[in-house]
C-alpha positions as CSV (number, residue, x, y, z in Angstrom):
1,X,169.5,65.1,156.9
2,X,173.2,65.2,155.8
3,X,175.8,67.8,156.3
4,X,175.9,70.9,154.1
5,X,178.9,71.5,151.9
6,X,180.3,74.0,154.5
7,X,179.8,71.5,157.3
8,X,181.3,68.7,155.3
9,X,184.3,70.9,154.6
10,X,184.7,71.7,158.3
11,X,184.4,68.1,159.2
12,X,187.1,67.1,156.7
13,X,189.4,70.0,158.0
14,X,189.0,68.7,161.6
15,X,190.0,65.2,160.6
16,X,193.0,66.6,158.7
17,X,194.0,68.5,161.8
18,X,193.9,65.3,163.8
19,X,196.1,63.6,161.2
20,X,198.7,66.4,161.5
21,X,198.6,66.4,165.3
22,X,199.3,62.7,165.3
23,X,202.6,63.2,163.5
24,X,205.8,63.3,165.5
25,X,207.6,66.0,163.5
26,X,207.7,68.9,165.9
27,X,209.9,72.0,166.1
28,X,211.4,74.7,168.4
29,X,209.7,77.7,169.8
30,X,211.2,80.6,171.7
31,X,209.0,81.9,174.6
32,X,209.8,85.1,176.5
33,X,207.7,86.3,179.4
34,X,206.8,86.5,183.0
35,X,206.9,83.4,185.1
36,X,204.9,82.7,188.3
37,X,203.6,80.1,190.6
38,X,199.9,79.4,190.8
39,X,198.5,78.0,194.1
40,X,194.9,76.7,194.5
41,X,193.4,76.3,198.0
42,X,190.2,74.3,197.9
43,X,187.7,73.8,200.7
44,X,184.2,74.4,202.0
45,X,182.7,77.8,203.0
46,X,179.7,76.8,205.1
47,X,179.7,79.8,207.5
48,X,180.3,83.5,207.8
49,X,182.9,84.8,210.2
50,X,181.3,85.9,213.5
51,X,183.2,89.2,213.5
52,X,183.0,90.2,209.9
53,X,180.7,89.5,206.9
54,X,183.2,87.2,205.2
55,X,183.1,83.5,204.5
56,X,185.2,81.1,206.5
57,X,187.2,78.7,204.3
58,X,187.8,75.2,205.7
59,X,190.6,73.9,203.6
60,X,190.4,70.4,202.2
61,X,193.3,70.4,199.8
62,X,195.7,72.6,197.9
63,X,197.7,72.3,194.7
64,X,200.4,74.2,192.9
65,X,201.3,74.7,189.3
66,X,203.4,76.8,187.1
67,X,201.7,79.9,185.7
68,X,201.9,82.5,182.9
69,X,204.7,81.9,180.5
70,X,205.8,78.8,182.3
71,X,202.3,77.4,181.8
72,X,202.6,78.1,178.1
73,X,206.1,76.4,178.0
74,X,204.6,73.3,179.7
75,X,201.7,73.2,177.2
76,X,204.1,73.4,174.3
77,X,206.2,70.5,175.8
78,X,203.1,68.4,176.3
79,X,202.3,69.0,172.6
80,X,205.7,67.6,171.7
81,X,207.4,70.9,171.0
82,X,210.7,72.2,172.4
83,X,209.6,75.5,174.1
84,X,212.7,77.5,175.0
85,X,211.5,79.7,177.8
86,X,213.3,82.9,178.9
87,X,212.3,84.8,182.1
88,X,213.1,85.3,185.7
89,X,212.4,83.8,189.1
90,X,213.6,84.8,192.6
91,X,216.1,82.9,194.6
92,X,213.4,81.6,196.9
93,X,211.3,78.5,197.6
94,X,208.6,79.5,195.0
95,X,211.3,80.0,192.3
96,X,212.9,76.6,193.1
97,X,209.5,74.9,192.8
98,X,208.8,76.4,189.4
99,X,212.2,75.2,188.1
100,X,211.6,71.7,189.6
101,X,208.0,71.5,188.2
102,X,209.2,72.5,184.7
103,X,212.1,70.1,184.8
104,X,209.8,67.3,185.9
105,X,207.9,67.8,182.6
106,X,211.2,67.9,180.6
107,X,211.0,71.7,179.9
108,X,214.3,73.3,179.3
109,X,215.0,75.8,182.1
110,X,218.5,77.1,181.2
111,X,216.9,80.4,180.0
112,X,215.4,81.2,183.3
113,X,217.5,83.7,185.4
114,X,217.5,83.1,189.1
115,X,217.8,86.6,190.7
116,X,219.1,86.8,194.3
117,X,216.9,88.6,196.8
118,X,214.0,88.8,194.3
119,X,210.5,87.6,195.2
120,X,209.0,85.1,192.8
121,X,205.4,86.0,191.8
122,X,202.9,83.7,193.5
123,X,199.2,84.0,192.8
124,X,197.0,82.1,195.3
125,X,193.4,81.4,194.5
126,X,191.0,80.3,197.3
127,X,188.0,78.4,196.0
128,X,185.1,76.9,197.9
129,X,181.6,75.5,197.8
130,X,179.1,74.7,200.4
131,X,179.7,71.2,201.8
132,X,176.1,70.1,200.9
133,X,176.6,70.8,197.2
134,X,178.1,68.3,194.8
135,X,179.5,71.0,192.6
136,X,179.6,74.8,192.2
137,X,183.0,75.7,193.5
138,X,183.6,79.5,193.3
139,X,186.5,81.8,193.7
140,X,186.5,83.5,197.1
141,X,189.8,85.4,197.0
142,X,193.0,85.8,194.9
143,X,196.0,86.7,197.0
144,X,199.1,87.9,195.0
145,X,202.7,88.0,196.2
146,X,205.0,89.8,193.8
147,X,208.2,91.9,193.6
148,X,207.8,95.7,193.6
149,X,211.3,96.4,192.3
150,X,211.9,96.3,188.5
151,X,214.2,93.7,187.0
152,X,217.7,95.1,186.6
153,X,218.8,96.2,183.1
154,X,221.8,93.8,183.3
155,X,219.5,90.8,184.0
156,X,217.1,91.8,181.1
157,X,220.1,92.3,178.8
158,X,221.4,88.8,179.6
159,X,217.9,87.3,179.1
160,X,217.4,88.8,175.7
161,X,220.9,88.2,174.5
162,X,220.5,84.5,175.3
163,X,217.1,84.5,173.6
164,X,218.5,86.0,170.4
165,X,221.2,83.3,170.2
166,X,218.4,80.7,170.3
167,X,216.4,82.1,167.4
168,X,218.0,79.9,164.9
169,X,215.8,77.2,163.5
170,X,212.6,78.2,165.4
171,X,209.0,78.1,164.2
172,X,207.9,81.2,166.1
173,X,208.5,83.6,169.0
174,X,206.0,84.1,171.8
175,X,205.8,87.2,174.1
176,X,203.8,86.3,177.2
177,X,203.3,89.6,179.0
178,X,201.8,89.6,182.5
179,X,203.1,93.0,183.5
180,X,206.0,91.7,185.7
181,X,208.7,93.4,183.6
182,X,210.3,90.7,181.5
183,X,208.6,91.9,178.3
184,X,210.3,95.3,178.0
185,X,210.5,97.9,175.3
186,X,214.2,97.5,174.4
187,X,214.1,93.7,174.5
188,X,211.0,93.3,172.4
189,X,212.5,95.8,169.9
190,X,215.6,93.6,169.5
191,X,213.7,90.3,169.2
192,X,211.2,91.8,166.8
193,X,213.9,93.2,164.6
194,X,215.7,89.9,164.4
195,X,212.5,87.9,163.9
196,X,211.3,90.1,161.1
197,X,214.7,89.9,159.4
198,X,214.5,86.1,159.5
199,X,210.8,85.7,158.7
200,X,210.0,84.3,162.1
201,X,206.3,84.8,163.1
202,X,205.6,86.5,166.5
203,X,202.7,85.7,168.8
204,X,201.9,88.2,171.5
205,X,199.6,87.9,174.6
206,X,199.9,91.6,175.8
207,X,198.8,93.7,178.6
208,X,196.7,96.6,177.2
209,X,199.2,98.9,178.7
210,X,201.9,97.3,176.6
211,X,200.3,97.5,173.2
212,X,203.0,99.9,172.0
213,X,205.3,96.9,172.1
214,X,203.2,94.9,169.6
215,X,203.6,96.8,166.4
216,X,204.0,94.5,163.4
217,X,203.3,91.4,165.5
218,X,201.9,88.5,163.4
219,X,199.4,87.2,165.9
220,X,197.8,89.2,168.8
221,X,195.4,87.6,171.3
222,X,192.7,89.2,173.3
223,X,190.0,87.8,175.5
224,X,186.6,89.4,174.7
225,X,186.8,91.7,177.8
226,X,190.1,93.2,176.6
227,X,188.7,93.6,173.1
228,X,185.7,95.4,174.4
229,X,188.0,97.8,176.4
230,X,189.9,98.5,173.2
231,X,186.7,99.2,171.3
232,X,185.8,101.8,173.9
233,X,189.3,103.2,173.8
234,X,189.0,103.9,170.1
235,X,185.3,104.9,170.2
236,X,184.0,102.1,168.0
237,X,181.0,99.8,168.7
238,X,181.2,97.5,165.7
239,X,183.5,94.5,166.2
240,X,184.7,94.2,162.6
241,X,185.3,97.9,162.2
242,X,187.2,98.1,165.5
243,X,189.3,95.1,164.6
244,X,190.2,96.5,161.2
245,X,191.1,99.8,162.8
246,X,193.4,98.2,165.4
247,X,195.1,96.0,162.8
248,X,195.8,99.0,160.6
249,X,197.0,101.1,163.6
250,X,199.4,98.5,164.9
251,X,200.3,96.6,161.8
252,X,199.1,93.2,163.1
253,X,198.5,90.4,160.7
254,X,195.9,88.6,162.8
255,X,193.8,89.6,165.8
256,X,192.4,86.6,167.7
257,X,189.5,87.3,170.1
258,X,188.6,84.5,172.6
259,X,185.0,84.9,173.6
260,X,184.4,81.9,175.8
261,X,180.9,80.6,175.1
262,X,180.8,82.7,171.9
263,X,183.8,80.9,170.4
264,X,186.9,82.2,168.7
265,X,187.1,84.9,166.0
266,X,190.2,85.7,163.9
267,X,190.3,89.1,162.1
268,X,193.1,89.3,159.5
269,X,194.9,92.0,157.6
270,X,194.7,90.4,154.2
271,X,192.2,87.5,154.7
272,X,188.5,87.2,155.5
273,X,187.3,87.1,159.1
274,X,186.9,83.6,160.5
275,X,184.5,82.7,163.4
276,X,184.2,79.3,165.0
277,X,181.4,78.9,167.6
278,X,181.9,77.2,170.9
279,X,180.2,73.8,170.9
280,X,180.1,73.3,174.7
281,X,176.7,73.1,176.4
282,X,178.3,74.3,179.7
283,X,181.3,76.3,180.6
284,X,183.1,75.3,183.8
285,X,186.1,77.5,184.2
286,X,188.4,79.9,182.2
287,X,191.8,79.8,184.0
288,X,194.5,79.2,181.4
289,X,192.3,80.1,178.4
290,X,194.8,82.5,176.7
291,X,197.7,80.1,177.4
292,X,195.9,77.3,175.6
293,X,195.1,79.6,172.7
294,X,198.8,80.6,172.4
295,X,199.9,77.0,172.3
296,X,197.3,76.2,169.6
297,X,198.4,79.1,167.5
298,X,202.1,78.2,167.8
299,X,201.2,74.6,166.7
300,X,199.2,76.0,163.8
301,X,202.2,78.2,162.7
302,X,204.6,75.3,163.0
303,X,202.3,73.2,160.7
304,X,201.5,76.1,158.3
305,X,197.8,75.9,159.0
306,X,195.4,78.2,157.2
307,X,193.6,80.9,159.2
308,X,190.4,78.8,159.2
309,X,192.2,75.7,160.4
310,X,194.0,77.8,163.1
311,X,190.6,79.1,164.3
312,X,189.3,75.5,164.5
313,X,192.3,74.3,166.5
314,X,192.3,77.4,168.8
315,X,188.6,77.0,169.5
316,X,189.2,73.3,170.3
317,X,192.0,74.2,172.7
318,X,189.8,76.8,174.4
319,X,187.1,74.2,174.8
320,X,189.6,71.9,176.5
321,X,190.0,74.6,179.2
322,X,186.4,75.7,179.3
323,X,185.2,72.1,179.9
324,X,187.8,71.2,182.5
325,X,186.3,69.8,185.7
326,X,188.7,71.6,188.0
327,X,190.6,74.9,188.1
328,X,193.8,73.2,189.4
329,X,196.9,72.0,187.6
330,X,195.3,71.9,184.1
331,X,197.6,72.1,181.1
332,X,196.7,71.5,177.5
333,X,198.1,68.2,176.1
334,X,198.3,66.7,172.7
335,X,196.1,63.8,173.6
336,X,193.4,66.0,175.1
337,X,193.5,68.4,172.1
338,X,193.2,65.5,169.6
339,X,190.4,64.1,171.6
340,X,188.5,67.4,171.6
341,X,189.0,68.0,167.9
342,X,187.7,64.5,167.3
343,X,184.6,65.1,169.5
344,X,183.8,68.3,167.6
345,X,184.0,66.4,164.3
346,X,181.9,63.5,165.6
347,X,179.3,65.8,167.0
348,X,179.1,67.7,163.7
349,X,178.5,64.4,161.9
350,X,176.0,63.0,164.4
351,X,173.9,66.1,164.6
352,X,173.2,65.9,160.9
353,X,172.1,62.3,160.8
């Protein structure tokens, strides 16, 4: 049995996406957001503590990686793009590590302000399995170290002033908001005004508490849990009706919902809704899912992909994350994304033979 016309069209689109990704003509992207260090401590949890009902973690190894906006910047660089990142770190060991890790991957760090006496955000995840099991590692605890004091107005002013001077000849702007204070009302207003004046698309990965800063954003990204919370907030059960209401209320052009095993759905202001199902038989982890989607959408904007092609590429990027063997130090790369798009196209063809 051969492919249907719709399946054949999708197969051809996937191969066309691969062709585009294999080209070397890449552009510039401005990324503004919170920067942090992710630490992963792995080990075995074979026993409970004798004095409390908690597992005892016997560490086997640990790894560190850049997180949040820095993770997006590294993903863009690995895709061949020049991601100009603007944010802050503290004048401490964790901040120095972030700068070094980014520079090791050829990410430009001149837009990162190093603030004296500030604590760099560090998120440590402790993961373990029983020693007798081959797989099945689970998260035991997440331990956060972060600054309580807000970023000074002068530092924010300098960051956004520098970002605005870098908005010439860019394909898009990304706001990566993890609630640490870099994505602020006044700064977003200035960038948005400049971007709209110069027809520069904006991608936003917002905190739900920061949605007031996303008016007229071109691409907004939610994980399914966040979308469900928004549906409850506006008192609507139907996905399509809720998405339409949110798009009208905030003036978004596209609302992207990442639903893990249920795939990716893009609701649009002026175009039909597009849904791409997840093709994975098993989901292994989700850390970095939104970051990968942001990278894929930025690549799609740069290459002027259609909404349907953007959905295909974003779903493939999410599948790279969802199928990753480990939760540590994983960043989307061009080679991996091309491979995953090719696998989806191949599986589509083989399943219809």
